[in-house]
C-alpha positions in Angstrom: -159.0 31.7 -111.8 -159.7 28.8 -109.1 -163.1 27.5 -110.7 -164.3 26.8 -114.8 -165.4 30.5 -115.6 -168.1 27.3 -117.7 -168.8 24.7 -115.3 -167.7 26.1 -112.3 -165.3 22.8 -111.1 -162.5 23.7 -108.8 -159.3 22.9 -109.6 -159.0 20.4 -106.6 -161.2 18.6 -109.2 -160.2 18.8 -112.2 -157.6 19.7 -114.7 -157.5 23.0 -116.4 -156.0 23.9 -119.5 -155.3 27.0 -122.1 -159.1 28.1 -124.2 -157.8 30.2 -127.2 -161.0 33.4 -127.4 -160.8 32.2 -131.4 -160.8 28.9 -131.9 -157.9 28.0 -133.8 -159.8 26.7 -136.2 -160.2 30.3 -137.8 -156.7 31.7 -137.4 -154.0 31.7 -135.8 -152.7 35.5 -134.5 -149.2 36.7 -134.2 -150.5 38.0 -130.4 -152.8 35.6 -130.0 -155.4 36.1 -127.3 -156.2 33.0 -124.7 -157.6 32.5 -121.3 -155.2 30.8 -119.6 -156.5 28.4 -116.1 -159.9 29.9 -116.1 -160.9 26.7 -118.8 -160.9 23.0 -117.0 -160.4 20.2 -120.0 -163.7 18.7 -119.5 -165.3 21.4 -121.0 -162.6 22.7 -123.3 -161.5 19.2 -125.1 -164.6 16.8 -124.1 -167.2 19.7 -124.8 -165.3 22.6 -127.1 -164.0 20.1 -129.3 -166.2 17.9 -130.9 -168.7 21.2 -131.4 -166.0 23.1 -133.1 -165.0 19.6 -135.0 -169.1 20.4 -136.3 -169.2 23.5 -136.8 -165.8 23.2 -139.2 -167.3 21.3 -141.1 -171.3 21.7 -141.2 -172.0 25.1 -140.6 -171.9 28.5 -143.1 -169.0 30.3 -141.1 -166.6 27.0 -140.9 -166.9 26.0 -144.2 -166.4 29.6 -145.0 -163.3 29.4 -142.8 -162.3 26.9 -145.1 -162.3 28.1 -148.2 -159.8 30.3 -147.4 -157.8 27.8 -145.9 -155.9 30.3 -144.2 -154.0 27.6 -142.5 -152.6 26.3 -145.3 -153.9 22.9 -144.0 -153.8 19.1 -146.7 -157.2 18.6 -145.9 -160.6 19.9 -145.8 -163.5 18.0 -144.6 -167.3 18.9 -145.6 -169.9 16.8 -143.7 -173.1 18.0 -146.1 -175.4 16.4 -143.5 -176.9 20.1 -142.0 -174.9 22.3 -145.0 -174.5 21.5 -148.4 -172.9 23.2 -151.2 -172.8 23.0 -154.5 -171.3 25.1 -157.1 -170.9 26.1 -160.6 -168.0 27.3 -161.8 -168.1 28.7 -165.2 -167.7 25.3 -167.3 -168.8 24.3 -169.8 -167.8 20.4 -168.4 -170.0 19.9 -165.3 -167.8 17.5 -164.3 -165.1 20.5 -162.8 -168.4 21.8 -161.2 -167.6 19.0 -158.8 -164.6 20.6 -157.5 -164.2 22.5 -154.2 -164.3 26.2 -154.6 -161.1 28.2 -152.7 -160.9 31.6 -152.5 -158.0 33.8 -152.2 -157.5 37.6 -151.5 -156.7 40.2 -154.1 -156.2 43.5 -153.5 -158.4 42.9 -150.1 -161.2 41.0 -151.9 -162.0 37.1 -152.2 -162.0 35.3 -155.3 -162.6 31.8 -156.3 -159.0 30.1 -157.1 -158.5 26.7 -158.6 -156.3 24.3 -156.6 -155.2 20.7 -157.2 -157.5 18.4 -155.1 -158.8 14.9 -154.9 -162.1 14.5 -153.8 -163.1 11.6 -151.9 -167.0 10.4 -151.1 -168.3 8.9 -148.1 -166.9 11.3 -145.1 -168.9 10.9 -142.2 -171.8 9.6 -144.7 -172.5 11.3 -147.4 -169.9 14.1 -146.5 -166.3 14.7 -148.2 -162.7 14.7 -148.1 -161.0 17.2 -150.4 -157.0 16.4 -150.0 -154.6 19.1 -151.6 -152.3 18.0 -153.6 -149.5 19.9 -153.3 -149.8 19.6 -149.2 -150.0 16.2 -149.5 -146.6 15.6 -151.2 -144.8 17.5 -147.9 -145.9 14.9 -145.6 -143.5 13.4 -144.1 -144.3 9.2 -145.1 -144.3 7.6 -141.8 -145.1 10.1 -139.3 -148.7 10.5 -137.9 -150.3 13.0 -140.4 -149.7 10.5 -142.7 -150.4 7.8 -140.7 -154.1 9.2 -139.7 -155.2 10.3 -143.0 -154.1 6.7 -144.2 -156.4 5.3 -141.2 -159.4 7.5 -142.1 -159.2 7.1 -146.0 -159.5 2.9 -145.3 -161.7 0.9 -147.1 -162.6 3.8 -149.7 -163.1 2.2 -152.9 -161.8 3.8 -156.5 -165.1 4.8 -157.5 -165.4 6.9 -154.4 -162.5 9.2 -156.1 -162.2 11.8 -158.3 -158.7 13.8 -159.2 -158.9 17.4 -160.3 -155.2 18.8 -161.6 -153.9 21.1 -164.4 -151.3 21.0 -166.9 -150.5 23.5 -169.5 -152.0 22.2 -171.7 -155.2 19.1 -172.4 -152.5 16.4 -173.0 -150.0 17.1 -170.1 -150.3 13.9 -167.9 -147.3 14.4 -165.3 -149.3 16.3 -162.6 -152.5 13.9 -163.0 -149.9 9.9 -162.4 -148.6 12.1 -159.4 -151.8 12.6 -158.3 -152.7 8.7 -158.8 -149.6 7.3 -157.4 -150.4 9.3 -154.6 -154.0 8.2 -154.1 -152.9 4.7 -154.4 -149.5 5.6 -151.7 -152.6 6.6 -149.6 -154.0 2.5 -150.0 -156.8 3.3 -151.8 -156.7 1.3 -155.2 -157.6 3.5 -157.4 -157.9 2.4 -161.3 -158.3 5.5 -163.5 -161.8 6.0 -165.0 -163.4 8.7 -167.3 -161.0 11.5 -168.0 -161.5 15.1 -168.8 -160.0 18.0 -169.8 -160.3 21.5 -171.1 -158.0 22.6 -173.9 -156.1 25.9 -173.5 -158.0 29.0 -174.0 -157.9 32.2 -173.9 -158.4 33.6 -170.2 -161.3 36.7 -171.4 -163.7 33.7 -173.2 -163.4 31.9 -170.1 -167.4 32.4 -168.2 -167.3 35.0 -165.4 -170.8 34.4 -164.0 -169.3 31.7 -160.8 -172.8 30.3 -158.9 -172.4 28.5 -155.5 -175.6 27.1 -153.9 -176.1 26.3 -150.4 -178.5 24.6 -148.2 -179.3 24.5 -144.6 -180.1 26.8 -142.0 -178.5 28.7 -138.8 -178.7 25.8 -135.9 -177.3 24.7 -132.4 -174.0 24.2 -133.2 -173.2 27.8 -134.9 -174.9 29.4 -132.2 -173.5 28.0 -129.8 -169.6 28.4 -131.2 -170.9 32.2 -131.3 -171.8 32.4 -128.2 -168.5 31.0 -126.4 -166.4 33.1 -128.7 -168.8 36.1 -127.5 -168.3 35.0 -123.4 -164.4 34.3 -124.2 -163.9 37.7 -125.7 -166.1 39.4 -122.4 -164.1 36.8 -120.3 -160.8 38.2 -121.2 -161.5 41.8 -121.2 -162.7 40.7 -117.5 -159.4 39.0 -116.5 -157.9 42.0 -118.1 -159.5 44.7 -116.1 -159.2 42.7 -112.6 -163.0 41.9 -112.9 -162.6 38.5 -113.0 -165.4 37.8 -110.4 -168.0 39.0 -112.8 -167.1 35.6 -114.7 -168.9 33.7 -112.2 -172.2 35.7 -111.8 -175.6 34.1 -111.8 -176.5 36.5 -114.8 -174.7 34.2 -117.2 -175.4 31.5 -115.9 -177.8 30.5 -118.7 -175.8 31.2 -121.7 -172.9 29.1 -120.3 -175.1 26.5 -119.7 -176.5 27.0 -123.4 -172.5 26.8 -124.8 -171.9 23.5 -122.8 -175.1 22.3 -123.9 -177.2 21.1 -121.2 -179.5 23.5 -121.8 -181.6 24.3 -124.5 -183.1 27.9 -125.7 -185.0 28.8 -128.5 -182.4 30.6 -130.7 -183.8 33.9 -130.6 -183.4 33.8 -126.9 -179.7 33.6 -127.9 -179.8 35.4 -131.7 -182.3 38.2 -130.1 -181.7 40.0 -133.8 -182.3 39.0 -137.4 -178.9 38.2 -138.2 -177.9 40.9 -140.8 -175.4 41.2 -144.0 -174.9 45.1 -143.2 -171.2 45.6 -141.6 -170.7 45.2 -137.8 -168.7 48.2 -137.4 -168.7 52.0 -138.8 -165.9 51.8 -141.7 -167.4 48.4 -143.3 -171.3 51.0 -142.8 -169.5 53.8 -144.5 -168.4 52.3 -146.8 -170.4 49.8 -148.3 -168.1 47.1 -147.7 -167.3 44.1 -145.0 -164.1 43.6 -144.1 -162.3 40.2 -144.4 -162.1 39.2 -140.6 -163.4 38.7 -137.4 -165.7 41.3 -135.3 -166.7 40.9 -131.5 -168.1 43.6 -129.6 -169.7 44.0 -127.1 -171.9 46.5 -125.1 -175.1 46.8 -122.4 -178.6 47.5 -124.9 -182.1 47.4 -123.3 -180.2 45.9 -119.4 -178.8 43.8 -121.4 -174.8 42.3 -122.1 -175.2 42.1 -126.0 -172.0 41.1 -128.2 -172.1 41.9 -132.1 -170.4 39.3 -133.6 -169.1 38.2 -137.3 -166.8 35.9 -138.8 -164.7 36.2 -142.2 -167.7 38.7 -142.7 -170.7 37.0 -143.2 -173.5 37.5 -141.2 -173.3 40.0 -137.8 -175.0 37.4 -135.1 -176.3 39.7 -132.0 -175.5 37.4 -128.8 -177.2 38.1 -125.4 -174.6 36.8 -122.7 -177.4 37.8 -119.9 -178.5 40.6 -117.9 -176.0 43.3 -116.9 -174.9 43.1 -113.3 -175.5 46.7 -111.2 -171.4 46.7 -111.1 -171.3 46.9 -115.0 -173.5 49.8 -114.9 -170.8 52.5 -116.5 -171.1 55.0 -119.4 -167.8 53.9 -120.9 -169.0 49.7 -120.3 -168.0 48.1 -123.7 -165.6 46.9 -126.1 -164.6 45.4 -129.6 -162.0 43.9 -131.9 -161.1 42.8 -134.7 -159.2 39.5 -135.8 -158.1 39.9 -138.6 -156.7 35.9 -140.0 -155.4 36.9 -143.5 -152.4 39.3 -141.6 -153.1 37.5 -138.3 -153.0 41.0 -136.1 -156.0 41.8 -133.5 -157.0 45.5 -133.8 -159.3 47.4 -130.7 -161.9 48.9 -132.4 -163.8 52.1 -131.4 -167.4 53.9 -131.8 -165.8 57.5 -130.3 -165.1 59.5 -133.0 -162.5 61.2 -130.8 -160.3 57.8 -131.3 -160.7 56.9 -134.6 -158.1 56.8 -136.6 -155.3 57.4 -134.6 -152.6 55.4 -133.2 -153.8 54.6 -129.5 -154.0 50.9 -128.5 -157.2 50.0 -127.8 -156.7 47.7 -124.6 -158.8 44.0 -123.4 -160.4 46.5 -120.5 -164.3 45.4 -119.9 -164.3 49.7 -119.5 -162.5 51.0 -123.0 -165.5 53.4 -124.1 -165.4 51.7 -128.0 
């Protein structure tokens, strides 16, 4: 590609870089697919970088992914501006409801799991950081990540810190003392305050009801990232099938300008159907389940190219990419894939009954008859 598929700048004007079809903040895959020499560094780093950071830290889908922490990160960042979360984890002591609720996959289903953590208020104003104690311990002192975290925590006070650790019983203070020293090592002059502990109990006595309450709404940061993923997937399929010239067709100029933030559009012009909690693919609908993966499907509908996209089994969005060009009006137009961040796999999808269940590899061609 001689021109950036988003802004149209020529390679003689600016450097180009790799663009992941699925942002790395949503998972790393064994056979990850990237757009090489297609997206300029200005769009990738200057526009998409800050956009994806806001998406990760302040949207439903971004925070949902952080709850799984599939990348085994040492920190979780929550801005707590557009999207707010509160929890009731079933403990009688209200203090423990302040813990950040992490998920793990058990028999294909998500369940809440407690993880030792340090919660520090004041990030991005009213937000907070969650530091995973076991992962922070492994960071080499004096190296970039530990220094950057220490710098991020400058000015934090003891009152901003809450520590949640786990011992064999209420009198086991070893883990707590280690966490306190870790906070101090990060530059916070921590002084222990009120301490609460839960007595050992029969697991059957622990309350089973877990409530996660959220406040927020779909906004342009969410939709712009979803639209970018959808167009990236479409672009990869176009390039893979030798139709890369279609990516500069004027029919896609509006959605690309919107993704770049150069054009404001009513959300209903981009998300053309009400987001649904019903599955995006046949297996989900037939079995009345949601799969823990990112579903991306594109097809043509009412003269438009649309993408059905769902992240981690959350809402299914119908994104309009633009009017379908004449050269793509073919019977077998369309494609779909599931990106499984748990098993790090990319799986082809099909709506053709004759192809379902077989071992045929579904490619990324535009004309896949999925």
